[in-house]
BAGUTI-617219 format. One record per residue (C-alpha): x, y, z; residue in three letters. Coordinates in Angstrom, 2 decimals. Example, Ala and Ser with C-alpha at 12.3 -4.5 7.8 and 13.67 -1.06 7.14 Angstrom:
<torpas>
+---------+---------+---------+------+
:       X :       Y :       Z : type :
+---------+---------+---------+------+
:   12.30 :   -4.50 :    7.80 :  ALA :
:   13.67 :   -1.06 :    7.14 :  SER :
+---------+---------+---------+------+
</torpas>
This chain:
<torpas>
+---------+---------+---------+------+
:       X :       Y :       Z : type :
+---------+---------+---------+------+
:  201.13 : -177.71 : -118.97 :  MET :
:  198.54 : -179.80 : -118.09 :  PHE :
:  195.79 : -176.81 : -117.61 :  LYS :
:  196.79 : -175.73 : -120.98 :  LYS :
:  196.06 : -178.88 : -122.71 :  ASN :
:  192.90 : -179.18 : -120.80 :  LEU :
:  191.29 : -176.03 : -121.32 :  LEU :
:  192.42 : -176.40 : -125.21 :  LEU :
:  190.36 : -179.28 : -125.12 :  PHE :
:  187.29 : -177.95 : -123.67 :  ILE :
:  187.42 : -174.93 : -126.29 :  LEU :
:  187.73 : -177.50 : -129.50 :  LEU :
:  184.70 : -179.06 : -127.61 :  THR :
:  182.62 : -176.36 : -127.77 :  LEU :
:  183.54 : -174.93 : -131.25 :  VAL :
:  182.67 : -178.25 : -132.64 :  SER :
:  179.06 : -178.33 : -130.71 :  CYS :
:  178.17 : -174.85 : -132.09 :  HIS :
:  179.44 : -175.73 : -135.44 :  ALA :
:  177.14 : -179.27 : -135.66 :  THR :
:  174.08 : -178.03 : -133.89 :  LYS :
:  171.06 : -177.58 : -136.21 :  SER :
:  169.61 : -173.77 : -137.00 :  PRO :
:  166.61 : -173.11 : -135.39 :  ILE :
:  163.81 : -171.97 : -137.45 :  VAL :
:  161.12 : -169.83 : -135.66 :  THR :
:  157.96 : -169.51 : -137.62 :  THR :
:  155.76 : -166.59 : -136.20 :  LYS :
:  151.99 : -167.72 : -135.51 :  LYS :
:  149.29 : -165.51 : -136.37 :  ALA :
:  147.65 : -163.87 : -133.63 :  ALA :
:  144.86 : -165.69 : -132.08 :  GLY :
:  142.75 : -162.83 : -132.68 :  LYS :
:  140.39 : -163.77 : -135.46 :  ASN :
:  139.73 : -161.08 : -138.09 :  THR :
:  136.86 : -161.01 : -140.41 :  THR :
:  136.97 : -158.76 : -143.33 :  TYR :
:  134.24 : -158.00 : -145.35 :  SER :
:  133.28 : -156.58 : -148.60 :  LYS :
:  131.59 : -153.21 : -148.56 :  LYS :
:  128.49 : -153.04 : -150.76 :  THR :
:  126.92 : -149.64 : -151.59 :  LYS :
:  123.19 : -150.63 : -150.06 :  SER :
:  120.39 : -149.53 : -152.31 :  ILE :
:  118.31 : -146.93 : -150.71 :  LYS :
:  115.33 : -147.70 : -152.65 :  GLY :
:  112.08 : -149.50 : -151.90 :  ARG :
:  111.52 : -153.31 : -153.76 :  ASN :
:  108.47 : -152.65 : -156.53 :  GLU :
:  106.28 : -155.32 : -156.91 :  VAL :
:  104.76 : -155.05 : -160.86 :  ILE :
:  101.86 : -156.98 : -161.77 :  GLU :
:  100.77 : -157.33 : -165.08 :  SER :
:  101.01 : -160.16 : -167.55 :  THR :
:  103.70 : -161.27 : -164.86 :  SER :
:  104.92 : -160.74 : -161.55 :  ARG :
:  108.36 : -159.24 : -161.01 :  THR :
:  110.14 : -157.50 : -158.31 :  ILE :
:  112.37 : -154.88 : -159.44 :  VAL :
:  114.00 : -151.93 : -157.34 :  THR :
:  112.91 : -148.56 : -157.43 :  ASN :
:  116.83 : -147.83 : -159.37 :  ASP :
:  115.76 : -150.53 : -162.10 :  VAL :
:  112.51 : -148.45 : -162.79 :  VAL :
:  114.43 : -145.00 : -162.66 :  SER :
:  117.13 : -146.66 : -165.30 :  GLY :
:  113.78 : -147.77 : -167.29 :  TYR :
:  112.91 : -144.52 : -167.40 :  VAL :
:  116.18 : -142.93 : -168.61 :  LEU :
:  116.21 : -145.18 : -171.31 :  GLN :
:  113.62 : -144.83 : -173.00 :  TYR :
:  112.11 : -141.32 : -171.99 :  LYS :
:  113.19 : -140.16 : -175.59 :  ASP :
:  111.54 : -142.98 : -177.68 :  ILE :
:  108.35 : -141.95 : -175.55 :  ALA :
:  108.53 : -138.20 : -175.87 :  MET :
:  109.19 : -138.92 : -179.97 :  ASN :
:  105.80 : -140.87 : -180.08 :  ASN :
:  104.18 : -138.25 : -178.47 :  MET :
:  105.39 : -135.78 : -180.79 :  LYS :
:  104.27 : -138.12 : -183.94 :  THR :
:  101.73 : -139.72 : -182.30 :  TYR :
:   99.90 : -137.69 : -179.79 :  GLY :
:  100.37 : -139.93 : -177.01 :  ILE :
:  101.33 : -138.32 : -173.54 :  PRO :
:  104.90 : -139.41 : -172.69 :  ALA :
:  104.35 : -140.07 : -168.97 :  SER :
:  101.12 : -142.52 : -170.22 :  ILE :
:  103.65 : -144.38 : -172.61 :  ILE :
:  106.51 : -144.56 : -169.99 :  LEU :
:  104.10 : -145.46 : -167.01 :  ALA :
:  102.45 : -148.44 : -169.20 :  GLN :
:  106.19 : -149.47 : -170.31 :  GLY :
:  106.81 : -149.93 : -166.65 :  ILE :
:  103.90 : -151.77 : -165.66 :  LEU :
:  103.50 : -154.22 : -168.61 :  GLU :
:  106.95 : -154.87 : -168.92 :  SER :
:  108.36 : -154.82 : -165.38 :  GLY :
:  110.27 : -152.05 : -166.07 :  ALA :
:  112.37 : -154.25 : -168.91 :  GLY :
:  112.49 : -157.52 : -166.32 :  ARG :
:  109.45 : -159.23 : -166.93 :  GLY :
:  108.94 : -162.73 : -169.08 :  LYS :
:  107.56 : -161.08 : -172.13 :  LEU :
:  109.98 : -157.96 : -172.39 :  ALA :
:  113.08 : -160.23 : -171.84 :  GLU :
:  111.65 : -163.30 : -174.32 :  THR :
:  109.82 : -161.23 : -176.98 :  ALA :
:  110.48 : -157.13 : -176.33 :  ASN :
:  107.16 : -156.71 : -175.94 :  ASN :
:  107.04 : -153.84 : -173.40 :  HIS :
:  103.20 : -153.15 : -173.70 :  PHE :
:  101.26 : -156.57 : -173.28 :  GLY :
:  100.22 : -156.48 : -176.35 :  ILE :
:   98.37 : -159.44 : -177.75 :  LYS :
:   98.51 : -161.04 : -181.60 :  CYS :
:   94.89 : -160.07 : -182.55 :  HIS :
:   93.75 : -161.23 : -185.91 :  ALA :
:   95.31 : -158.65 : -187.64 :  ASP :
:   99.18 : -159.55 : -186.30 :  TRP :
:  101.10 : -160.98 : -189.01 :  LYS :
:  104.55 : -161.12 : -187.21 :  GLY :
:  106.47 : -163.27 : -184.67 :  ASP :
:  104.74 : -164.18 : -181.64 :  SER :
:  104.97 : -166.00 : -177.91 :  VAL :
:  102.72 : -167.77 : -176.04 :  ARG :
:  102.15 : -166.46 : -172.37 :  HIS :
:   99.80 : -167.26 : -169.34 :  ASP :
:   97.44 : -163.90 : -168.72 :  ASP :
:   93.90 : -163.57 : -168.48 :  ASP :
:   93.95 : -167.18 : -170.15 :  SER :
:   96.24 : -170.13 : -170.53 :  SER :
:   99.19 : -169.81 : -173.12 :  GLN :
:   97.60 : -166.73 : -174.70 :  GLU :
:   99.27 : -164.95 : -177.87 :  CYS :
:  101.56 : -161.98 : -177.52 :  PHE :
:  103.38 : -160.12 : -180.48 :  ARG :
:  107.34 : -160.59 : -180.60 :  LYS :
:  109.55 : -157.65 : -181.92 :  TYR :
:  113.02 : -157.72 : -183.20 :  ASN :
:  113.85 : -154.70 : -180.97 :  LYS :
:  112.28 : -152.45 : -178.22 :  VAL :
:  111.84 : -149.82 : -180.10 :  ALA :
:  109.54 : -151.70 : -182.48 :  GLU :
:  107.18 : -152.17 : -179.55 :  SER :
:  106.87 : -148.67 : -178.32 :  TYR :
:  105.97 : -147.98 : -182.26 :  ARG :
:  103.37 : -150.64 : -182.50 :  ASP :
:  102.23 : -149.48 : -178.95 :  HIS :
:  101.64 : -146.30 : -180.66 :  ALA :
:   99.69 : -147.67 : -183.79 :  LEU :
:   97.82 : -150.03 : -181.82 :  PHE :
:   96.34 : -146.88 : -180.04 :  LEU :
:   95.79 : -145.05 : -183.15 :  THR :
:   94.91 : -147.44 : -185.27 :  GLY :
:   91.77 : -148.84 : -182.59 :  LYS :
:   88.32 : -147.27 : -182.77 :  GLY :
:   88.08 : -147.66 : -179.60 :  ARG :
:   90.81 : -145.46 : -178.41 :  TYR :
:   89.70 : -142.51 : -180.27 :  ALA :
:   87.93 : -141.00 : -177.32 :  SER :
:   91.35 : -140.45 : -175.86 :  LEU :
:   92.75 : -138.15 : -178.23 :  PHE :
:   89.97 : -135.91 : -177.43 :  GLU :
:   92.05 : -135.43 : -173.68 :  LEU :
:   94.45 : -132.60 : -173.18 :  ASP :
:   98.01 : -134.18 : -173.69 :  LYS :
:   98.85 : -133.45 : -170.16 :  ASP :
:   95.86 : -134.84 : -168.32 :  ASP :
:   97.75 : -138.46 : -167.60 :  TYR :
:   94.92 : -138.85 : -164.88 :  ARG :
:   92.34 : -139.13 : -167.64 :  ALA :
:   94.34 : -140.97 : -170.06 :  TRP :
:   95.01 : -143.51 : -167.44 :  ALA :
:   91.35 : -143.92 : -166.56 :  LYS :
:   90.46 : -143.90 : -170.54 :  GLY :
:   92.64 : -146.67 : -170.88 :  LEU :
:   91.00 : -148.70 : -169.16 :  ARG :
:   87.62 : -147.80 : -169.88 :  LYS :
:   88.57 : -148.27 : -173.58 :  ALA :
:   89.49 : -151.86 : -172.60 :  GLY :
:   93.43 : -151.77 : -172.82 :  TYR :
:   93.41 : -153.69 : -169.73 :  ALA :
:   90.88 : -155.57 : -167.31 :  THR :
:   92.32 : -154.68 : -164.23 :  ASP :
:   89.95 : -152.36 : -162.08 :  PRO :
:   93.52 : -150.86 : -160.54 :  GLN :
:   95.01 : -150.27 : -163.77 :  TYR :
:   94.58 : -146.64 : -163.92 :  PRO :
:   95.51 : -146.12 : -160.28 :  ASP :
:   98.71 : -148.13 : -161.32 :  LYS :
:   99.76 : -145.96 : -164.07 :  LEU :
:   98.81 : -142.48 : -162.28 :  ILE :
:  101.54 : -143.81 : -159.21 :  SER :
:  104.31 : -144.44 : -161.38 :  TYR :
:  103.69 : -141.10 : -163.25 :  ILE :
:  103.72 : -139.25 : -159.81 :  GLU :
:  106.23 : -141.18 : -158.05 :  ARG :
:  108.57 : -141.04 : -160.79 :  TYR :
:  107.63 : -137.53 : -162.27 :  ASN :
:  107.30 : -138.79 : -165.87 :  LEU :
:  104.41 : -135.85 : -166.15 :  GLY :
:  108.22 : -133.73 : -167.08 :  GLN :
:  108.40 : -135.28 : -170.38 :  TYR :
:  104.83 : -134.14 : -171.44 :  ASP :
:  105.98 : -130.56 : -170.19 :  ALA :
:  109.34 : -131.07 : -172.25 :  GLN :
:  107.01 : -131.78 : -175.47 :  VAL :
:  104.20 : -129.16 : -174.92 :  LEU :
:  106.70 : -126.22 : -173.81 :  GLY :
:  105.27 : -126.02 : -170.60 :  THR :
:  106.69 : -125.61 : -167.02 :  ASN :
:  106.49 : -128.98 : -164.84 :  TYR :
:  105.62 : -129.19 : -161.37 :  LEU :
:  106.74 : -132.03 : -159.61 :  PRO :
:  104.16 : -133.56 : -157.41 :  VAL :
:  105.35 : -133.04 : -153.91 :  GLU :
:  102.28 : -134.88 : -151.96 :  ASN :
:  104.18 : -135.59 : -148.76 :  GLN :
:  101.38 : -134.19 : -145.97 :  ASN :
:   99.47 : -137.43 : -144.44 :  ARG :
:   96.12 : -137.12 : -145.07 :  ARG :
:   93.13 : -139.11 : -143.31 :  ILE :
:   89.81 : -139.50 : -145.41 :  ILE :
:   86.85 : -138.84 : -143.44 :  ALA :
:   85.00 : -141.54 : -141.94 :  ARG :
:   82.15 : -142.98 : -144.02 :  ASP :
:   78.26 : -143.87 : -143.29 :  SER :
:   79.69 : -146.74 : -141.56 :  ARG :
:   81.73 : -145.21 : -139.20 :  ASN :
:   85.27 : -146.72 : -140.75 :  ASP :
:   87.90 : -144.61 : -141.18 :  THR :
:   90.07 : -144.41 : -144.48 :  PHE :
:   93.71 : -143.31 : -144.66 :  TYR :
:   95.09 : -142.33 : -148.46 :  GLU :
:   98.38 : -143.61 : -149.09 :  VAL :
:  101.12 : -141.06 : -150.09 :  GLN :
:  104.37 : -141.16 : -151.72 :  LYS :
:  106.98 : -143.25 : -149.34 :  GLY :
:  104.59 : -144.92 : -147.34 :  ASP :
:  104.37 : -148.89 : -146.68 :  THR :
:  102.01 : -151.48 : -145.18 :  LEU :
:  104.50 : -151.32 : -142.22 :  TYR :
:  104.87 : -147.65 : -141.50 :  SER :
:  100.73 : -147.28 : -141.81 :  ILE :
:  100.28 : -150.29 : -139.70 :  SER :
:  102.96 : -148.55 : -137.00 :  LYS :
:  100.88 : -145.36 : -137.22 :  LYS :
:   97.55 : -146.65 : -136.58 :  TYR :
:   98.56 : -149.17 : -134.10 :  ASN :
:   97.99 : -152.66 : -136.32 :  LEU :
:   99.69 : -155.24 : -137.34 :  LEU :
:  100.71 : -155.37 : -141.24 :  VAL :
:   98.50 : -158.90 : -141.16 :  ASP :
:   95.27 : -157.24 : -139.82 :  ASP :
:   96.14 : -154.15 : -142.18 :  LEU :
:   96.22 : -156.55 : -145.37 :  LYS :
:   92.63 : -158.37 : -143.94 :  GLN :
:   90.84 : -155.34 : -143.35 :  LYS :
:   91.56 : -154.34 : -146.92 :  ASN :
:   91.76 : -157.67 : -148.84 :  ASN :
:   95.59 : -157.29 : -150.00 :  LEU :
:   97.40 : -160.18 : -151.40 :  LEU :
:  100.48 : -158.78 : -151.36 :  ASP :
:  102.42 : -155.81 : -150.25 :  ASN :
:  101.96 : -153.41 : -153.45 :  THR :
:  100.71 : -149.67 : -152.35 :  LEU :
:   99.71 : -147.21 : -154.99 :  PHE :
:   99.73 : -143.80 : -154.29 :  VAL :
:   96.17 : -142.15 : -153.75 :  GLY :
:   95.00 : -145.77 : -152.72 :  GLN :
:   92.55 : -146.00 : -149.96 :  LYS :
:   93.39 : -147.87 : -147.05 :  LEU :
:   90.44 : -149.21 : -144.06 :  LYS :
:   92.68 : -148.39 : -140.97 :  VAL :
:   89.79 : -148.75 : -138.25 :  ASN :
+---------+---------+---------+------+
</torpas>
């Protein structure tokens, strides 16, 4: 009897202990390995464009291409109406407006850097250019700037010689604009030609004229013959950068810039660089 009572006492004690014991909550700890999650972003394949005219603007190639697609129809319509090559209109728009991202373009819808002049009766803004705080025309819409650009060229006698040129001769038009005084930058024609050839703007001239367009594919590297001082010059081709040229001729980028009196890394198709 004593053994039975003892056994019963032990069982009751065990049951009591199990009933009052606090449950154990197990929290699974994160693994010790640190995991970093990065959001994938689409890489931009195009290079940056440094556009310098009424202001200095840095944009990607995609921005320039988007600008062309946005305004090509206006440019072609203006070519039909006023006789100005669409390629020239678009190239000037890219350069003068910073592909729509320049200060004048954003604050005044002025895409061609046209100043007020004595005959302007519309709104205006002040902007530093050749002189401090010069007067520039302001428009309500970009389309008005495109139309005024056409009227500006057709209405000024100094540009009359341009309209004697072939409509598909964008090189002659680019040089003629500089000669007639549209811009003071001696590289202005080269800049326009560079945009036309790199972004195939000549195709819009061809569409208006009803001619076949042959894209400018000038990929072959060319060395210009040595001059009388035994200097060797390289002609910049589509896709070149100062870095790629410097590597080709075993030069430092800074040395290449110094040899050619370059203030920044801007290059233009057809530009000649001293490389020795």
